[in-house]
VOMI-932924 format. One record per atom (N, C-alpha, C, O, CB): x, z, y; residue in one letter. Coordinates in pm, whole numbers, plus 50000, padded with zeros to 5 digits. Atoms other than C-alpha are relative to their C-alpha. Glycine has a CB too. Layout:
XZYA
...
# end
This chain:
499564989350090M
067464951620909M
499164999749873M
497954997349878M
499905014050069M
500625002750131N
066644950920538N
499215011749944N
498475009949847N
501054996149902N
500624988150057F
065364986420482F
499195007350105F
499535007550224F
501085009349940F
500904993049907R
062545006920633R
499775014549962R
499345022550046R
498674992950007R
500294986450046K
062295038620423K
501245005349927K
501635000349821K
498745000349906K
498724994950049F
065425059320359F
499845013749936F
499125022349987F
501015000650114F
499814986750057L
066125088220126L
501495002849999L
502274995249941L
499385001149854L
498594996349993I
069425105620197I
500175013149925I
499705023649970I
500495001350148I
499744987850075T
070525130419933T
501285006450054T
502224999550094T
500134997149847T
498954993149925G
072875157020064G
499784998250149G
500724998250228G
501394994949960G
500375004049865G
071025149720386G
500195010550107G
500105007350225G
498624995750002G
499704989749901A
071765183120554A
501495002950008A
501925011550084A
499245012849967A
498554998549994G
075485180420489G
500594992450118G
499874986150195G
500634995449872G
499315006349888F
078065167320731F
499764984950003F
499294979750104F
501495002849993F
500145014550003V
077985130920623V
498534995949999V
498124987050073V
500724994149879V
501405003750012G
074315129720526G
499235001650130G
498484992650168G
499355008249895G
500714997949873S
073015144720850S
500494990450107S
499714985850190S
500165014450047S
499465009449902S
075345122821056S
499414986149980S
499074979350077S
501544999449991S
500605013050029I
074035091620882I
498544999850042I
498084990350104I
500134996649850I
501434999549967A
070415102620922A
499774998850150A
498904991350194A
499385013149948A
500175000249855I
070795108421295I
500444986650057I
499824981550151I
500805011450065I
499575013249954A
072735076021343A
498934989449972A
498704980650054A
501334996149933A
501085009350032L
069955057021166L
498835001350097L
498254991450141L
499515002249857L
501104997949907R
067355072921389R
500344994450138R
499474988550204R
499685015150010R
499615005649871H
069325063321702H
499914984849999H
499534978750099H
501435004350035H
499975014750009E
069595027521580E
498624994149975E
498304983350026E
500954995749890E
501305005350042F
066085023321433F
498945010750024F
498835020149945F
500014995449850F
500964989449963S
063325043421598S
498785000349911S
498085010449906S
499574998250143S
501275001050072D
060545031621367D
500155000649848D
499234996849776D
499334987250037D
499834999050145V
061995037921020V
499685014149952V
499675023650030V
501444996149960V
500274987050062Q
061135066120780Q
501295005249937Q
501934998249858Q
498864999049893Q
498764994150053I
064035089420700I
499685013749942I
499115022250010I
501095001250112I
500164987150067T
063915118020449T
501365005049954T
502124997749890T
499024998949880T
498754993750041A
066825141720396A
499695010649895A
498885019649918A
500755006450122A
500154990350108L
067005160720066L
501305007749986L
502385001749981L
499614993049865L
498784992050012D
069445189720033D
499635013549939D
498545018849961D
500705001850139D
500244986650056N
069785222219838N
500555011250088N
500405023050056N
500635001049862N
499454990449902L
071515239320136L
501005009649936L
501175020849982L
498865007950064L
499054991550070R
074115252819896R
501265002550081R
501825013450078R
500354993949866R
498774998649922R
077065246620127R
499725007750127R
498845004050205R
500604986150033R
500224991649883R
077305273220392R
500214991950127R
501204984750141R
500945012349997R
499965007349875G
076645259020736G
499064988150002G
498724983150110G
501394995450026G
500915011550002S
074375230820619S
498675003450067S
497984994650118S
499774995349857S
501264996049936E
071435251120747E
500034997750152E
498984996650215E
499715014749970E
499885002349856L
072775245721101L
499574985850038L
499284983150154L
501435002550046L
500415013749971N
071885208921070N
498484998149998N
497994987850042N
500634990749900N
501455001850011L
068185215021007L
499324998250136L
498474989450149L
499385011949929L
500625002549869P
067245218721377P
500354986250055P
499534980050124P
500445010650099P
499625013349953R
069175186721451R
499164989349932R
498734979649996R
501494997449973R
500835009750072L
067255167921182L
498575000150056L
497984989550078L
499995003049848L
501364999049945R
063925180921315R
499924993650138R
498964986550170R
499555014650008R
499975005449864E
064875171621670E
499924984950001E
499384978950094E
501255004650073E
499995014650007H
065365135621560H
498894994349912H
498924982649875H
501354995249950H
501145004950075G
062165133221362G
500314996149858G
499714986849803G
499414988650069G
499595002850137I
063835133521022I
499395010449908I
499605022449928I
501554999849987I
500664990750092A
061815148820739A
501045006449909A
501974999849862A
498914992749916A
499074992950088F
063625175420536F
499265005349879F
498175011049891F
500715011550075F
500524994350122L
062975184520174L
501085008649936L
502215004249919L
499524989049902L
499064991350070H
064645214220007H
499924996749851H
498904999149787H
499705015150027H
499995003950141G
065655201519665G
501414997849952G
502374998150029G
499174987449979G
498705001050063D
068495195919423D
500034987549912D
499144985549829D
500325012849916D
499945012550076V
069605162519276V
500185002549851V
499964993549770V
501144991450051V
499884997050142R
070305180118947R
498655001749933R
498555001849811R
500835012649981R
501364998350051N
066545184918910N
499204987150025N
498814984650139N
499305012250067N
500725012649979P
064785151418854P
498645001950068P
498214993350145P
499804993149867P
501314997949939E
061455166718955E
500085001450151E
499124998150220E
499355012249941E
499844999149855D
062825173819304D
500074986050062D
499524983650169D
501275008050037D
499925013849952L
063645136919346L
498654993049988L
498294984950073L
501064992249923L
501315006250020E
060245126919210E
499005004150108E
498024997150131E
499465003549864E
500924995349895S
058575147019488S
500264993450134S
499514995750230S
500135015050015S
499655006449874C
060225125819758C
499034988650032C
498474982549942C
501444994749996C
500825011549963P
058245100019955P
500614986949949P
501784986449913P
499834999350153P
499525013250041V
058525063419860V
501144995650090V
501094997750212V
498844989750003V
498865004749921F
061835048119972F
500464986549945F
500194983149830F
501175010349997F
499425012750046D
063565014319957D
501525000150004D
502154990349961D
499484988650085D
498564998250007L
067135026920003L
500325014749980L
499845023250055L
500704994650127L
499494986550020L
068765058019861L
501485000250038L
502274992549984L
499785004749852L
498604998049961I
072005068920030I
500445013249940I
499985023849981I
500184999950157I
499614988150075D
073725093319797D
501245006450061D
502375002150038D
500264996449852D
498924992049941C
075805118219996C
500125013549932C
500955021749973C
499765001950150C
500004987050067S
075145147219759S
501225001149912S
501524991949835S
498715002249917S
498814998350084A
078275161019597A
500555014050016A
500395020450120A
501084989650035A
499024989349985E
080465190419523E
501234993050057E
501864985249987E
500305007549861E
499015008449933P
083065177719775P
501455003949980P
502344997250032P
499724999950144P
498644994850008S
086135197619673S
500774994149883S
500294994249769S
499985015049988S
499145005050107V
088955181419477V
500515011349913V
500995008949802V
501164992250058V
499574988450078L
089815216719360L
498945004749902L
499215013649821L
500375011450093L
501064996050092A
086505219619175A
500454997749857A
500894986749822A
498704992250028A
499595001050138G
087255226518810G
501465003049975G
501885003649859G
499694986549950G
498594996550018V
090915235118872V
500085015049970V
499775023350056V
500864996350128V
499934986050039G
091465267518683G
498675006349967G
498585018449951G
500645007850108G
501344994950034S
087755270818604S
499274989249923S
499814978449899S
499205004250128S
500785009650077S
085005253318411S
499694987650083S
499374988750201S
498705006449950S
500375012249929P
084425216718503P
498504997450000P
498034988250067P
500704988249938P
501425003050020V
080745219118409V
499224999350131V
498434990050149V
499375010449910V
500795000949877P
079345227018758P
500214987050077P
499254981050125P
500335011550090P
499765012449925V
081045197218924V
499494987949921V
499044978249981V
501504998450032V
500555010850081L
080055174718631L
498484999250018L
497914988350031L
500355002049852L
501464999849984Q
076435185518664Q
499594994850137Q
498644987050149Q
499475014249979Q
500395003749865H
076345180919039H
500344985450030H
499474977750071H
500675009150101H
499565013149956N
078385149419091N
499674988749904N
499404977549946N
501475000250022N
500285010550098L
077775130518767L
498524999749964L
497864989449980L
500845002149875L
501414999750038V
074365141718644V
499114998250123V
498114991050117V
499665013249928V
500805001149878G
073025145318999G
499914985650049G
498834980950082G
500575008850109G
500025013949953S
074055110119101S
499314990849900S
498684981049940S
501424995150026S
500755007850099L
072725096118772L
498505001650022L
497764991850014L
500385004449856L
501424997849969N
069365112118854N
499594991850122N
498494986350126N
499735014950025N
500305007849880C
069535095419196C
499894985149967C
498994978350014C
501095002250107C
500055014150037A
070305061419043A
498734996749923A
498154986049942A
501224996349916A
501185002650081E
067435064618801E
498725000150084E
497834991850062E
499905010449888E
501195000049916I
064855074019064I
499984987750090I
498914982450121I
499935013050085I
499935012249920A
066095044919277A
499574987949916A
498864979149966A
501424997850054A
500425011150087R
065655021318980R
498494999849986R
497864989249991R
500665001149860R
501464999450019R
062115033318929R
499244996250126R
498124991150118R
499605014049958R
500635003949873H
061335027919298H
500284985450035H
499714980150131H
500505009050113H
499595013449963G
062894993219294G
500824999950128G
500764990450206G
498804991250016G
499294998049874A
065185005819569A
501484996249986A
502014994949876A
499875014450045A
498565002249994A
068744998119675A
500735013549999A
500125024050019A
500384991850126A
499214987750016F
071585023319635F
501324998550074F
502084989250047F
500245003249849F
498734999449929L
074425031519871L
500715012949959L
500215023849983L
499804999350156L
499304988550056F
076995054419711F
501215003550085F
502064995050111F
500424997349855F
498844994949927I
079425075619911I
500995005349897I
500875016649850I
499605011150104I
498994996250097S
082405076419677S
501245005150075S
501145009150191S
500364988149908S
498834993249945T
085945088219741T
501294992849963T
501384986149859T
500065014449951T
498665004950031S
089565077519758S
500635007549884S
501645003149829S
500905001150123S
499464992050109R
090135104119495R
499794993749863R
500194999549762R
499385013750003R
500095007050127V
089215079119225V
501364994449959V
501554991049842V
498974988850008V
498685005550032Y
092825066919245Y
500885010749937Y
500855022249982Y
500674994250126Y
499294989950078P
095195084319001P
501145006750076P
501905000250149P
500534993849873P
499064991749925I
097385112219132I
501454996149970I
502244993950062I
499785014749968I
498605002550037E
100575104918938E
500474986550055E
501614985450101E
500165000449848E
499615013249951S
100595068219037S
500235000150150S
501164993750199S
498944989849964S
499834999149854I
100135076319406I
501295007550033I
502065003350120I
498785006950065I
498814992049971N
102835102919401N
501294993349954N
502374997249998N
499885013549934N
498825007250045A
105215079019223A
500424988950096A
501494983050079A
499754994149863A
499655010549904L
105155054519515L
501225004350081L
501365016150114L
498814997050095L
498794996349926P
108495053119702P
499675005250140P
498775000250207P
500934988050010P
500254994049869Y
108665074420015Y
501305005350058Y
502325006349989Y
498965011449989Y
498894993449932R
111015089520268R
499465011950078R
498265012650107R
500754990050095R
500404988149925E
110935122620453E
500454998450145E
501644997450173E
500605013049937E
499725001049858E
110695119820830E
499865013750066E
499565023649998E
499084989850068E
499974987149931A
110805147121094A
498695007649988A
498695019849972A
500334997950146A
501304993350001T
107065154221089T
499084995549888T
497965000449878T
499314997850131T
500885005050105R
105715135420786R
500794993649888R
501954989949904R
499004990050057R
499545009050104F
106295118820454F
499484986050035F
498384984650090F
499505004649857F
500405013849971A
106155080820487A
500324991149882A
501404992249824A
500704994750127A
499755009550107W
105805053720226W
501084990150040W
501274987150158W
498714992749963W
498965010049978S
108635028920188S
499994990449882S
499174991849791S
501405006650017S
499885008850115G
109635000819956G
499104987850007G
498314986150100G
499715007549876G
500725012750005A
108154967619856A
498535002049962A
498175011849897A
500664990549900A
501414999850038A
104444960419822A
499854997649851A
500664990549790A
499204989550081A
500305002050142S
102964961919473S
498494998849985S
497774998350084S
500555011649913S
501435002150026N
099554958219310N
499175010950067N
499215022550027N
499734999849849N
500884990549933G
097084974719546G
500695009450096G
500065018750145G
499305007949899G
499264991049911F
099794990919762F
500854992350098F
501514982550062F
500875009649919F
499115005149897S
101504982620087S
500405011750088S
499535019150136S
499324988650084S
499544988949916A
103665007220282A
499454998950142A
499285009050209A
501525000450003A
500475001949863S
102374992120606S
498485000450014S
497965001450125S
500494986950053S
501464999849993H
098664992120512H
499375011149917H
498315016149954H
499454986749955H
500544989350082G
098115017820236G
499494995349865G
499964985349811G
498895006850073G
500575002350133I
096065018219915I
498754991250014I
497834994450090I
499655013549929I
501175008949997S
093634989519857S
499165001949874S
499515009649785S
500444985350012S
500934999250112E
090754985019614E
500634995149870E
500104997749762E
498764992050030E
499355005650119D
093144967419372D
501015009649938D
501655006149839D
500694987150035D
499044990550055F
095264998419310F
499585003849858F
498405006649835F
500115012750091F
500374997250140P
095405005018931P
499355013749983P
499725023450049P
501234999149912P
500794987850018L
092975031518807L
500395008149878L
499765018449850L
498564996449991L
499614992550119G
094755043018491G
500715013050035G
501635013250116G
500894991649913G
499364987149978G
095665079818485G
499025010750044G
497845008050064G
501084998650103G
500834988649962S
094365114018582S
499815000550150S
500694996850227S
500625013149950S
500345000449858R
092635118918915R
499295012750049R
498875013250164R
499134988050028R
500774987649974S
091005154118907S
498614998349941S
498124987149927S
499935003250154S
501375000550051V
087625162918764V
499074994350107V
498194986250078V
499515014049956V
500805005249888Y
086105156319105Y
500094984850008Y
499074977950012Y
500465006350133Y
499825014449993G
087605121419121G
499434992849880G
498884981949892G
501444996750014G
500545006150122A
086615114318762A
498484998850006A
497924988949959A
500425008049877A
501465000949990T
082965122218834T
499594988550091T
498634981450062T
499415013250053T
500345010749906K
082935098319127K
500254986249938K
499454977049955K
500805001650130K
499715012750066L
084585070418928L
498974997149891L
498564985649873L
501425000149941L
501015001950105A
082145075818641A
498694994950060A
498044986250002A
499765013249923A
501235004649935V
079225071518881V
500164985550045V
499224977550032V
499655008950120V
499765013949962E
080785039619016E
499784990649881E
499154980149895E
501424998350055E
500165008450119L
080935025718662L
498544998949958L
498094988249919L
500845005649884L
501435000350033L
077325035318594L
499234991150097L
498344983650056L
499425014150001L
500705008249901L
076195019018918L
500274985149979L
499414976850007L
500425004150141L
499735014050033A
077924986718814A
499034995049893A
498604983549897A
501454998349954A
500965003750104E
075674986718507E
498594998950057E
497844989850020E
500025010249886E
501325000849936Y
072574993918716Y
499864987050080Y
498814980650078Y
499765012250091Y
500045012449921A
073484964818945A
499854987849909A
499124978549942A
501264998750085A
500025011550090A
074004941218650A
498724999249918A
498124988549906A
501195000549907A
501135000050093L
071174951618418L
498655000050070L
497704993950022L
500095011949910L
501294998149935Y
068454960418667Y
499904992950135Y
498914994350207Y
499745014650019Y
499975007349873R
069444938218962R
499805009450119R
499235005650221R
498914989150000R
500084990449890M
069634969419176M
501054996450106M
502234995250072M
500205014549949M
498985001849895P
071314962419512P
500835012750014P
500295023350044P
499334996350136P
499104988549998V
074354985519507V
501204997050088V
501794986250081V
500455003749856V
498785000849920L
077124991419758L
500735013349988L
500115023949990L
499684996650150L
499194987950021I
079995016219711I
501095000650106I
501884991350120I
500615000249858I
498944997549902N
082185030319988N
500905011249949N
500475022749936N
499405003850138N
499024989950038R
085315048219869R
500645005450127R
501504999050188R
501094994049903R
499594994549870C
085925070820165C
501265008549989C
501455015849892C
498875008350059C
498894990849983G
089135087320271G
499505013050062G
498435017850025G
501114993750086G
500394987549936V
088985118420489V
499084996850118V
499524991350218V
501245008150047V
500965001249890L
085835117620703L
500045012850081L
500165023750025L
498574997249946L
499834988249915A
085945141121000A
499214998250129A
498814987250165A
501485002450032A
500695000449872G
084235150221325G
499135012350019G
499115021149933G
499164987550011G
500894988749972P
081755174421484P
498955001949891P
498494992249829P
499324998050133P
501004995550096W
079325193221256W
500504999949856W
499705001049763W
498794991450012W
499434997950133Q
081705193920960Q
500445014549988Q
501205019450071Q
501194990349974Q
499694985950019M
081975229420826M
501265001149915M
501185003049794M
498815007549934M
498745001350070G
085655228120735G
500405012349920G
500215023649964G
501064996850096G
499494989550089K
087115248320450K
501424996349958K
501914985549990K
499085001949875K
498655002650048V
090535251120288V
500044987849909V
501004980249912V
500555012249927V
499995010650099D
089545226420017D
499264987450044D
499214977749969D
499415005049873D
500745011849957Q
087475202020224Q
499675001450148Q
499185011850192Q
498714998149916Q
500254999349857G
087175193620593G
501195005250078G
501045013650166G
498805008650027G
498774994249946V
090785199720692V
500114998450151V
500645007250218V
501214993749934V
499875001849855A
090525185321045A
499225010750075A
499735016550170A
499504986050041A
500784989549936T
087735209221141T
500645013649979T
500745021650073T
498585000149945T
499354987250028L
089475238320970L
501195002150092L
501365013050147L
500455000749854L
498794998749918W
092675231521162W
499675002450147W
500235011450210W
500874987549987W
500334998849858V
091095227121505V
499295013250028V
499635020250123V
499134988250046V
500784987949975V
088625255821476V
500855012649978V
500665022650048V
498775000349909V
499114988550020S
091285279521339S
500875002250123S
501145013650160S
500894997949876S
499274998549875H
093325272621651H
499095005950108H
499495014850182H
500564986450047H
500934995349897L
090265278121869L
499685014849984L
499605022050083L
498724991849995L
500394986250027F
089365311321702F
501185009349974F
501005021249951F
499065000349883F
498824991750021G
092935323521657G
500175004949858G
500585016349836G
499965011650090G
499884996150141R
092905323821276R
501244993649938R
501544982049967R
498734995849922R
498775005650058P
096115319021072P
499694989049900P
498634988849838P
500815011049932P
500085010850097L
096675288120860L
501285000049916L
502245007049947L
499814986350072L
498805001650083R
099125278420586R
500194985449963R
499234978249935R
499915008849872R
499645012750062Y
100925246820488Y
500195002649851Y
501075010249812Y
501294993850066Y
499994997350144I
100295245720114I
500564987949927I
500114976649947I
498585003449949I
499465010550086G
102365225619870G
501174992550061G
501414993150181G
498934990349967G
498845007949960Y
105425203119884Y
500985008350082Y
501505003950185Y
499554987850079Y
499074991149935G
107575232319982G
499485006850125G
500235013550196G
501214992650034G
500574994049879G
105205243520257G
500484993350127G
500524999450233G
500345014650005G
499445007049885S
106625217020488S
498954994750097S
499264992250214S
500864988749953S
501055005549915G
103295204520622G
500114985050023G
499484979750115G
500015007050131G
499775014349977R
104435168320586R
499044990949921R
499124978649932R
501424996649962R
500985008550070Q
101575156620359Q
499194992150102Q
498884997050210Q
499065008649910Q
500675009149907V
099745127220518V
498664995449944V
498544992449825V
500904987850030V
501295006150031R
096125116020518R
499584991550120R
500014993850233R
498925010849967R
500635006949889D
094225090720722D
498615005950021D
497965010149926D
499914984749974D
501254993749961F
091155103320907F
499094989750064F
499524981750147F
500265011850097F
501005008949943L
087975084320989L
498935008450069L
498295016950007L
499374990949892L
501054993049926H
085655097221260H
498654996149942H
498404984449913H
500074996650153H
501315002650061V
082135100521125V
499204990050082V
498374982850026V
499215013049985V
500705009949918D
080855079921421D
500404985849961D
499574976849956D
500285002450149D
499555013150045D
083005050621308D
499424996649864D
499084985149837D
501534999549995D
500585002250132F
081735055020953F
498534995950012F
498094986549946F
500145012649913F
501425003349982C
078095054621066C
499844986250062C
498904979050028C
499315010650087C
500055013349941R
078775023821276R
500194989349893R
499534978949895R
501064998550109R
499815009350112L
080055006320963L
498734999249916L
498324988249878L
501185004549912L
501205000250083L
076965016620766L
498894991750063L
498174984749992L
499515014249976L
501015008149933I
074695000921028I
500274985249976I
499354977449952I
499975003050152I
499645013950029L
076594968220982L
499724996349855L
499264985349827L
501484997650032L
500235002850142Q
076354970920604Q
498514998749969Q
498124990949882Q
500615011149915Q
501445000950021L
072594976220621L
499444986650047L
498444981749994L
499285011450072L
500495012549943A
072194944420823A
500374987849917A
499774977249933A
500544998450140A
499535011450080D
074024922320572D
500135004549855D
501095011349819D
501374994550054D
500004995250138I
073194927820206I
500644989949905I
500454990749783I
498585002949954I
499355009950086S
075244898320078S
501035006349907S
501355000649802S
500664989350084S
499004993250083C
077794923119940C
499395010849910C
500115017849840C
501065006350088C
500644989250075W
075224946019777W
499804995949853W
498684994949803W
498645003750064W
500025004050140N
076104935619424N
500935008949917N
501485004649816N
500414985249985N
499064990950065G
078144965919321G
501374999650062G
502305005850010G
500104996749855G
498685001549937K
080984956819556K
500515013550051K
499745022050097K
499944989850115K
499344987549962I
083464984419636I
500894997450120I
501634987650124I
500825005849882I
499155000749883F
085124990219971F
500775013050017F
500225023950000F
499174997050126F
499244988449953N
087935013720069N
499725001750149N
499904992450227N
501544998249973N
500424997449862V
086795029920393V
500765012050052V
500655023049998V
498475002350008V
499254989049941G
089085050820609G
500574996150134G
500374984950181G
501125004549907G
499445002549869G
090935053620935G
501214990949999G
501534984650099G
500365012850064G
498845008550011G
093995035320808G
501255005850064G
501265017250110G
499714986850060G
498694995649950V
097595037420925V
499915005250143V
500575015050177V
501004988649992V
500054996249858N
096665039921293N
499265013050026N
499305018350137N
499354989050078N
500684987149985S
094575071021232S
500425009349888S
499585015549822S
498464998250000S
499474991250103S
096835090020995S
500815011150066S
501315009550177S
500884992249900S
499254988649947A
098505123721044A
500425009049886A
499735010049784A
499175007950103A
499604989250090S
100455150020856S
499385013050049S
498815013650159S
501565001149991S
500484986949955L
099465186620868L
500805004950120L
500245011050212L
500085010249886L
499204996449884L
102375192521105L
499494993150126L
499374999350231L
501474996449976L
500515007549885E
101065165421334E
498605004450038E
498255004650155E
500004985049972E
501334994849970L
097525178721301L
500085013250075L
499235016150159L
499195001749870L
499784987749925T
098825212221420T
500264996950147T
499685003250235T
501165008049940T
499705003849862Q
100255195821731Q
498754995050072Q
498514998650187Q
501094989350003Q
501225005249940L
096995177421796L
498985011050024L
498255010650123L
499404989149912L
500924988749983S
094985209521747S
500425008550120S
499575013350195S
499965008649873S
499514992749884Q
097205227022000Q
499624993050129Q
499214999350226Q
501515001849993Q
500355007749881Q
096615199122249Q
498515000550028Q
498095001550144Q
500454985549985Q
501455000449983A
092855198522189A
499435013450045A
498445013950118A
499344995649871A
500544986749970T
092375236322218T
500785007650106T
500275017250164T
499955008249874T
499144992549909G
095255247222441G
500495013049942G
500945021850016G
499285002750127G
499634987350065K
096045274322185K
500994997649887K
501044986849828K
498745007349946K
499055000350110R
098785281821934R
499695011649904R
499265022349947R
501465000950052R
500224989650100I
098475301521611I
501154999949900I
501984990949899I
498644997949928I
499004999250105E
100665312421324E
499594990849885E
498454991049840E
500175014549950E
500215008550117V
100995286721045V
501055003949896V
502245001449915V
500074984650036V
499094995450103G
102505301220729G
500344988949901G
499994977249922G
499415011749926G
499565009650101Q
103955284220423Q
499705005349861Q
499865017149832Q
501494997050016Q
500184997250143H
103045283120054H
500584988149926H
500034977149932H
498485002549962H
499225011250052A
105505262119858A
499354992949882A
499524980849867A
501335004949959A
500515005750125E
103605256519533E
498974989050026E
498084990550110E
499395010949914E
500885011549983T
101825223119503T
498895000149896T
499145002249778T
500804986949989T
501155000950091S
098345220119353S
500174987949908S
500704977749951S
498684999050079S
499915011550092P
098155197519044P
499134988350042P
499284977349988P
499615004249861P
500865011149958V
095515176619224V
500344995150141V
499594987450199V
498545004249995V
499615004249865D
097375172019555D
500794986949992D
501424984049891D
500825010950071D
499175011949988V
098945139319667V
500825001150128V
500385006850228V
499134987150001V
499064998949888R
101895135919901R
499494992150121R
499524996950234R
501404995049958R
500475009049894I
100475106920101I
498784992649948I
498764988149833I
501124989950044I
501065009750027Y
097175088620105Y
499574993950132Y
499195000950226Y
498785006849927Y
500465007649885V
096355061620359V
499164988449949V
499564981449856V
501214994950088V
500955010250042T
093415037720326T
500364986350055T
500604984750175T
498595003850044T
499945013949959D
093895000320335D
498564995150011D
497914992349910D
500864991249899D
501415003649980H
090544990720489H
499824985350039H
498814981650098H
499385008850107H
500075014049955R
091274953620541R
498834992449940R
498274983650005R
501294992949966R
501115007350063R
088594942020294R
498705002650076R
497994993150112R
499845004149852R
501264997149930V
085704960120464V
500074995550145V
499064991450202V
499695015149993V
499865004749862S
087094951420807S
499744985050009S
499114980450104S
501395003250054S
500215014450000A
087104914520717A
498544996349973A
497994987450038A
500904993449896A
501375003550038D
083654914220557D
498975003750106D
497934997250117D
499645006749869D
501004995149905Y
081904933220837Y
500505000150145Y
499845005950232Y
499585013849962Y
499455000649865A
084084926421144A
500015014050063A
499545016150175A
499194990250088A
500024985849961W
084614963921171W
501425005350005W
502255002049921W
499155008449901W
498744992849990E
087564984821286E
499705014150051E
498815015850135E
501024992650095E
500154986649942P
087845022421347P
500384999850148P
501344993250187P
500865010349923P
499744999649856Q
087725029821719Q
500645013150044Q
501255013650151Q
498724998050075Q
499484986949961K
088735066621722K
501165004049909K
501095002149787K
498895010849994K
498854995750079N
092105080321611N
499975015149977N
498985021650009N
501314996050070N
500014985850035V
093135115121497V
499945008750125V
499305019350124V
501235003649917V
500064992349875A
093665127421854A
498565000650052A
498125011050100A
500924993850106A
501415000149958D
090095116721939D
499175009349912D
498305016649961D
499434985649993D
500744991350092I
088805134421629I
500235014650034I
499275022350041I
500424997249854I
499694986049966A
090605166921718A
499335004050131A
498815015150142A
501525002150011A
500624997149871S
089325165022075S
498495001749987S
497915010950046S
500314988850100S
501454999050018D
085725158921967D
499615012749924D
498625019249958D
499474987749924D
500284987650074I
085845187621716I
500175012150090I
499355021350085I
500915001249877I
499764988649910A
087295211221978A
498865001750099A
498435012950127A
501334998250074A
501104999249904A
084565202522228A
498745005249934A
498045013749990A
499734986250063A
501194995450074W
081825207421969W
500125014749963W
499185022449983W
499814991549873W
499814986150044A
083265239921834A
499965009650118A
499465020850105A
501325001549924A
500054991549880T
083695253922185T
498555002350042T
498195013350082T
500794993650116T
501414999049960Q
080025246922257Q
499205008649904Q
498205014549944Q
499384986150009Q
500794993150103H
078855263221930H
500785011449936H
500625014149817H
499564990149892H
499144989650057Q
081335291621885Q
499225010949929Q
499625015149821Q
500835006250108Q
500754988950060A
078725318221811A
499484996249863A
499505004549772A
498855004250090A
500535004450130Q
077205297821527Q
501114998149897Q
500885000349777Q
499244987050017Q
498975004550093L
080515287321375L
500975010949955L
501655009049854L
500784989150061L
498974990150031R
082595319221369R
499945005049856R
500975007849795R
499885011650094R
500144994650136N
081195330821036N
499734989049896N
499374991949782N
498875010449996N
500305011050089V
080805296320883V
501224991849966V
501474988949849V
498964991250060V
498845008750021V
083955275520928V
501195008249954V
501445019050007V
500354992350130V
498784993550045G
087095285020737G
499785008649877G
500725014849828G
500575008350111G
# end
């Protein structure tokens, strides 16, 4: 393994804490520091888990360079810090998400350069433009929208969106911040010989995600069934047929372990990372899976109006990363719903006032 001292920004969040704990399970003798501002409600629930696994925690904010300067020496920075909602800046000022996602990640890149460290960036599928995705041919099936038609540049109905999908067009302020950081990291890799790897993630899901309406839909859906809280199908006529692919966080962490072991691709290379076609579901199908996982039914209402930043279908074509790292997702959406239900059942008292 090429790295011994890790700094994980956003380290008390869902993805950051999951990575930190997975690293500790895999490498007992490495140094791991998690930095987080604990701004997202529920992130404080991960602090005992980090302590239990011998992971140092620092309360700090990536928007403040001095907080990063106070961190111990590291040779790899894993940037999981972000305002994670695609709705950020919709109907309000974009400045907060720009400060957090763009300025914050720039601060992370700069401190990594000064340490002579490598940089692993957790980016997003939301860098792909909304209008272009929604213009892809589709059909309406009983429980979902499904892509159809011939393959084109970066698109295949049978595999999804690849890294070659054209980037021209609007993608949300959130997506724009992530793409801007990707472009900056390409310059850091070229000018400063910084080892850089970028994972454009689809929907990551699993236990310890504090799901909200705008982020963490799998947890929101399962836990709402468990606690008897109403839900709504929002957009596209309120049909619930929008589709996403879901990647279990355990599968994501397993990929990261493989990526750490082989740095031949750490030259600014970008990978689309997600569950793919075999782990995709519509909201209607997620409702069915939540019912199966919890044994409960709830009311699901409808709201017809579609958000300007929503997409009808997004499925990750992960063939590039699968080929380079001999990796495939092992858990599907049913497994994800089942794991979330088991976790939420065990921690109901903690989660009732946090999730949703």
